[in-house]
C-alpha positions in Angstrom: 17.2 -17.1 54.3 15.9 -13.7 55.6 13.3 -13.7 52.7 12.0 -16.9 53.7 11.8 -16.1 57.3 10.0 -12.9 56.6 7.4 -14.8 54.5 6.9 -17.4 57.3 6.4 -14.7 59.8 4.1 -12.3 57.8 2.3 -15.1 55.7 0.3 -14.4 52.5 -3.3 -14.1 53.5 -5.3 -11.2 52.4 -7.8 -9.4 54.5 -11.3 -8.6 53.2 -13.7 -5.7 53.9 -16.5 -6.4 56.2 -19.7 -6.8 54.3 -21.1 -3.8 56.4 -18.7 -1.7 54.8 -20.0 -2.3 51.3 -18.2 -2.7 48.0 -18.9 -1.5 44.5 -21.0 -4.1 42.4 -18.1 -4.3 39.7 -15.7 -5.6 42.5 -18.1 -8.1 43.9 -19.1 -9.2 40.4 -15.5 -9.8 39.4 -14.5 -11.7 42.7 -17.8 -13.9 42.4 -16.9 -14.8 38.7 -13.1 -15.4 39.6 -14.1 -17.7 42.4 -16.6 -19.5 40.1 -13.8 -20.1 37.5 -11.6 -21.5 40.1 -9.1 -18.8 40.9 -7.8 -18.3 44.4 -8.4 -14.8 45.8 -7.6 -15.6 49.5 -3.9 -14.8 49.4 -1.3 -12.8 47.5 0.6 -16.0 46.0 1.4 -15.7 42.3 0.2 -18.9 40.4 0.2 -20.2 37.0 -3.0 -21.3 35.3 -3.0 -23.7 32.4 -6.3 -23.2 30.1 -7.2 -25.7 27.5 -9.1 -23.2 25.3 -9.8 -25.2 22.2 -11.6 -28.2 24.1 -13.0 -27.0 27.3 -15.7 -24.3 27.4 -14.9 -23.4 31.1 -11.2 -22.8 30.2 -12.3 -20.7 27.3 -14.5 -18.6 29.6 -11.5 -18.3 32.1 -9.5 -17.1 29.3 -12.0 -14.3 28.3 -12.3 -13.2 32.0 -8.5 -12.9 32.1 -8.3 -11.1 28.8 -10.9 -8.7 30.1 -9.1 -7.8 33.2 -6.0 -7.3 31.0 -8.1 -5.1 28.7 -9.1 -2.9 31.6 -5.6 -2.7 33.1 -6.5 -4.5 36.4 -3.4 -6.4 36.6 -4.6 -9.8 37.9 -3.2 -11.8 35.2 -0.5 -12.0 32.6 -0.4 -14.4 29.6 3.0 -16.0 29.1 2.1 -18.3 26.2 -0.6 -19.3 23.9 -1.9 -18.7 20.3 -2.0 -15.3 18.9 -5.0 -15.1 16.7 -4.2 -11.6 15.2 -0.5 -12.4 14.2 -1.4 -16.0 13.3 1.2 -17.3 15.6 1.2 -20.6 17.4 -2.3 -21.3 16.4 -1.6 -25.1 16.9 -1.0 -24.6 20.4 -3.8 -25.9 22.4 -3.3 -24.2 25.9 -2.8 -20.7 27.1 -0.5 -20.3 30.1 -1.4 -17.2 32.6 0.4 -16.0 35.7 -2.2 -14.6 38.2 -2.2 -12.9 41.4 -5.1 -11.2 43.2 -4.1 -8.0 45.2 -5.6 -5.1 46.7 -4.2 -3.1 43.4 -6.6 -5.2 41.5 -9.5 -4.2 43.6 -8.4 -0.4 43.5 -8.3 -0.5 39.6 -12.0 -2.1 39.6 -13.2 0.7 42.1 -11.8 3.2 39.6 -13.8 1.6 36.7 -17.0 1.1 38.8 -18.7 4.0 37.2 -18.6 2.2 33.9 -20.9 -0.6 34.8 -21.7 -3.4 37.2 -20.1 -6.2 35.3 -16.7 -6.8 33.9 -18.3 -6.9 30.2 -19.7 -3.4 30.7 -16.4 -2.2 31.9 -14.6 -3.7 29.0 -17.4 -2.1 26.5 -16.8 1.3 28.2 -13.0 1.2 27.8 -13.4 0.0 24.1 -15.5 3.0 23.5 -12.9 5.3 25.1 -10.1 3.9 22.9 -12.1 4.0 19.7 -13.0 7.6 20.4 -9.2 8.3 21.1 -8.4 6.7 17.7 -11.0 8.7 15.8 -9.6 12.0 17.5 -6.0 11.4 17.8 -5.3 8.4 15.3 -1.8 8.7 13.6 -2.4 8.7 10.0 -4.5 5.6 8.9 -5.5 3.6 12.0 -6.8 0.5 10.7 -4.3 -1.8 12.2 -4.6 -0.1 15.6 -8.6 -0.6 15.4 -8.2 -4.1 14.4 -5.8 -4.7 17.4 -8.5 -3.1 19.6 -11.3 -5.3 18.1 -9.4 -8.4 18.6 -8.7 -7.4 22.4 -12.1 -6.6 23.0 -13.4 -9.7 21.4 -11.2 -11.7 23.4 -12.2 -10.0 26.5 -15.6 -11.3 26.5 -18.0 -8.5 24.8 -18.2 -10.6 21.7 -20.6 -9.2 19.1 -20.7 -5.8 20.9 -17.1 -5.2 19.6 -18.6 -5.1 16.0 -19.1 -1.4 16.6 -15.5 -1.1 15.8 -15.9 -2.6 12.3 -17.4 0.6 10.7 -14.3 2.7 11.7 -12.0 -0.1 10.3 -13.9 -0.1 7.1 -13.5 3.7 6.9 -9.8 3.6 7.4 -9.3 0.9 4.9 -11.3 2.5 2.1 -9.4 5.7 2.5 -5.8 4.3 2.8 -4.0 5.2 -0.3 -1.1 2.6 0.2 -1.5 -1.0 -1.0 0.6 -2.5 1.7 -1.4 -0.8 4.5 -4.5 -2.2 2.9 -2.9 -5.5 2.6 -1.8 -5.7 6.1 -5.1 -5.0 7.6 -6.9 -7.5 5.0 -4.4 -10.2 6.1 -5.3 -9.5 9.7 -9.0 -9.6 9.1 -8.7 -12.9 7.3 -7.0 -14.4 10.2 -9.6 -13.0 12.7 -12.3 -14.7 10.3 -10.6 -18.1 10.6 -10.3 -17.7 14.3 -13.8 -16.1 15.0 -15.2 -18.8 17.2 -11.9 -18.7 19.5 -12.1 -14.9 20.0 -15.8 -14.9 20.8 -17.5 -14.0 17.6 -20.8 -15.7 16.9 -21.8 -13.7 13.8 -19.1 -13.5 11.2 -21.3 -11.9 8.5 -20.1 -8.2 9.4 -16.4 -9.3 9.4 -16.7 -11.2 6.0 -18.4 -8.0 4.5 -15.5 -5.8 5.8 -13.0 -8.3 4.3 -14.9 -7.9 0.8 -14.4 -4.1 1.1 -10.8 -4.4 2.0 -10.3 -6.6 -1.2 -12.1 -4.3 -3.4 -9.8 -1.6 -2.2 -6.8 -3.9 -3.0 -8.0 -4.5 -6.7 -8.4 -0.7 -6.8 -4.9 0.2 -5.8 -3.2 -2.7 -7.5 -2.6 -0.6 -10.8 -0.9 2.0 -9.1 2.1 0.0 -8.7 2.9 0.8 -12.3 3.7 4.5 -11.2 5.5 3.3 -7.9 8.5 5.5 -7.2 11.8 4.1 -6.0 11.4 5.2 -2.5 8.2 3.0 -2.0 9.5 -0.2 -4.0 10.3 -2.0 -0.7 6.9 -1.2 0.8 5.1 -2.3 -2.3 7.0 -5.6 -2.4 6.0 -6.4 0.9 2.4 -5.6 0.1 2.6 -8.2 -2.6 4.1 -10.7 -0.2 1.3 -10.0 2.2 -1.3 -10.3 -0.5 0.1 -13.7 -1.6 -0.4 -15.0 2.0 -4.0 -13.5 2.0 -4.8 -15.6 -1.0 -3.4 -18.8 0.5 -5.2 -18.1 3.8 -8.5 -17.6 2.1 -8.3 -20.2 -0.8 -11.8 -21.5 -1.6 -13.1 -20.3 1.7 -14.3 -16.8 1.4 -16.7 -15.8 -1.5 -15.9 -12.3 -1.1 -12.4 -12.8 -2.3 -12.4 -13.1 -6.1 -8.8 -14.1 -6.9 -9.4 -14.1 -10.6 -9.8 -10.4 -10.7 -6.3 -10.0 -8.6 -4.6 -12.5 -11.0 -5.8 -10.3 -13.9 -4.4 -7.1 -12.3 -1.1 -8.9 -11.8 -1.0 -9.8 -15.2 -1.7 -6.4 -16.6 1.4 -5.2 -14.7 3.8 -7.6 -16.4 4.2 -5.4 -19.3 4.5 -2.3 -17.1 7.8 -0.4 -16.7 8.5 -1.3 -13.0 11.5 -1.0 -10.8 13.4 -4.4 -11.1 12.5 -5.6 -7.5 8.7 -4.9 -8.1 8.9 -6.4 -11.4 10.4 -9.5 -9.9 7.8 -9.7 -7.0 5.1 -9.1 -9.8 6.4 -12.0 -12.1 6.5 -14.4 -9.0 3.0 -13.8 -8.2 2.0 -14.1 -11.8 3.9 -17.4 -12.2 2.3 -18.9 -9.0 -1.1 -18.1 -10.4 -0.2 -19.5 -14.0 -0.2 -16.2 -15.7 3.5 -16.5 -16.5 5.3 -19.4 -17.9 8.4 -20.5 -16.1 10.5 -20.3 -19.3 9.6 -16.8 -19.7 10.4 -16.1 -16.0 13.9 -17.8 -16.5 14.4 -15.8 -19.7 13.8 -12.5 -17.7 16.2 -13.7 -14.9 18.8 -14.4 -17.8 18.3 -10.9 -19.1 18.4 -9.0 -15.7 21.5 -10.9 -14.3 23.3 -10.8 -17.5 23.5 -6.9 -17.7 20.1 -5.2 -18.0 21.4 -2.6 -15.6 24.8 -0.8 -15.4 25.0 -1.2 -11.5 25.3 -4.6 -10.1 22.5 -3.8 -7.6 20.1 -3.1 -10.3 21.0 -6.6 -11.9 20.1 -8.6 -8.8 17.2 -6.7 -7.7 14.7 -8.5 -9.9 15.9 -11.9 -8.3 15.5 -10.3 -4.9 11.8 -9.4 -5.6 11.1 -12.9 -6.9 12.5 -14.5 -3.9 10.6 -12.2 -1.3 7.3 -13.3 -2.7 8.1 -17.0 -3.3 11.6 -18.6 -2.4 10.1 -22.1 -3.5 10.2 -21.1 -7.0 14.1 -21.7 -7.0 13.5 -25.5 -6.5 10.1 -25.9 -8.1 11.1 -24.1 -11.4 14.3 -25.8 -12.6 14.8 -23.2 -15.3 15.5 -20.5 -12.8 18.4 -22.2 -11.3 19.8 -23.2 -14.9 19.5 -19.7 -16.0 21.2 -18.1 -12.9 24.0 -20.6 -13.2 24.7 -20.0 -16.8 24.8 -16.3 -16.3 27.2 -16.5 -13.4 29.4 -19.2 -15.2 29.9 -16.8 -18.1 30.6 -13.7 -15.9 34.3 -12.5 -15.7 36.1 -12.0 -12.5 35.3 -8.5 -12.0 31.7 -8.8 -12.9 31.2 -11.7 -10.5 32.8 -9.9 -7.6 30.6 -7.0 -8.2 27.5 -9.2 -8.2 28.6 -11.2 -5.1 27.7 -8.9 -2.3 24.1 -8.3 -3.8 23.6 -11.9 -4.3 24.5 -12.6 -0.9 22.0 -10.0 0.5 19.4 -11.5 -1.7 20.0 -15.1 -0.7 20.0 -14.0 3.0 16.1 -14.3 2.6 16.6 -18.0 2.6 16.7 -20.1 5.8 19.4 -22.8 6.3 17.3 -25.6 5.0 16.6 -23.6 2.0 20.1 -22.8 1.3 21.0 -26.6 1.7 18.3 -27.5 -1.0 19.5 -24.8 -3.3 23.2 -26.0 -3.0 22.1 -29.6 -3.7 20.4 -28.4 -7.0 23.6 -26.6 -8.1 25.7 -29.4 -7.0 23.7 -31.9 -9.0 23.9 -29.4 -12.1 27.6 -29.7 -11.9 27.8 -33.4 -11.1 29.5 -32.5 -7.7 28.6 -33.1 -3.9 26.7 -30.5 -2.0 28.8 -31.1 1.1 31.8 -29.7 -0.8 30.1 -26.4 -1.3 29.8 -25.9 2.4 33.3 -27.0 3.2 35.2 -24.3 5.3 38.5 -22.8 4.2 41.3 -21.2 6.3 41.5 -18.0 4.2 39.3 -15.3 5.7 37.1 -13.1 3.5 39.4 -10.1 4.1 42.5 -12.1 3.0 40.6 -13.6 0.0 39.7 -9.9 -1.0 43.3 -8.8 -0.8 44.6 -11.9 -2.8 42.3 -11.3 -5.5 43.4 -7.6 -5.7 46.9 -8.9 -5.9 46.0 -11.2 -8.6 44.5 -8.3 -10.7 47.6 -6.4 -10.2 49.9 -9.3 -11.2 47.6 -9.9 -14.4 47.9 -6.1 -15.2 51.7 -6.1 -15.1 52.0 -9.4 -17.0 49.6 -7.8 -19.7 51.9 -4.8 -20.0 54.9 -7.0 -20.3 53.1 -8.9 -23.3 52.8 -12.0 -21.2 49.5 -13.9 -20.4 45.9 -13.7 -21.9 45.7 -10.0 -21.5 48.7 -9.4 -23.8 48.4 -7.7 -27.1 48.4 -10.0 -30.2 
């Protein structure tokens, strides 16, 4: 009640500096542009602005104006929803939602930036140059991803092709990155940007396409190094292959600079290398998707791995984990895989299955509920049962089950010593 009374007594109108007092050109330019785009500057009310950035040019201009003010930290607007062109998230969303409010703090920040130029675009370009210089001087290791983020933000802020000065720095970082996963991540981001070039304000895509080609050549150069990948870097290497599979799908038949045939040849060459089982599974999945490995051969390898290729249960499941990480859909598009797994697990004794169980659960945790239901139906069909029975809840807890299982082993051992049961001596 008191807050409402205070708001009514004080109002929300903002005063203006008299024209005779003067104001920096940048402030006047931003105010004029904001009004031309339909933003209210006469009060301190926070408002929501819905921008149809795909279909309305004026709304797209307003979006770039707001991104520009965010880039220079003016504090005028905050985006609350909309497509993320770098991450490739919600690209089918047609609208951006912004929360905007003009305040003296916005003008104060613009006054600070007035030495950078008389327009918002010039202030954005100057800020981009400062951030790029900071990356060159103080970048933490390989800064390609940070530079790509800077390029996207500057492009969305409305400086368009002038942001291309950042691309040579990205190219230098990519060509000197020794890790396949780092190059793959940068390549994926660049391909996403190429697909959304119009929306982020790029009129000339040729420099970006050339950079994608350079990153792809770096991938092909680093690919054979997976044959000597240490165990500490296996997880990173598998993630790199997952990203590269996504890149191939994103750019399929669209980018001439990506020769997927050379990539497939490099993957095929790794099939005979002595790899960590998780990495070997990931490589095999990529090769199978590319038609370089027969499904029957993949199923045979699964049988060998789960059946005891390694002394530790973790190592026996690792191959399957690498395969699922790259392509979970192989579980239902290649029937031989489920058949091989089912046969191996059916032949395992009690102790062997219990040893595998926690690692299998961790491996299958990569599947979402729909994938798990689909896999359950396949297993149920093989055993001529109902998939619903596989998900039926039981009153026995996991800890109680483990205790009962241990008791069962102890009883079986006592019976064997007494000459009773299957474990008794003949």
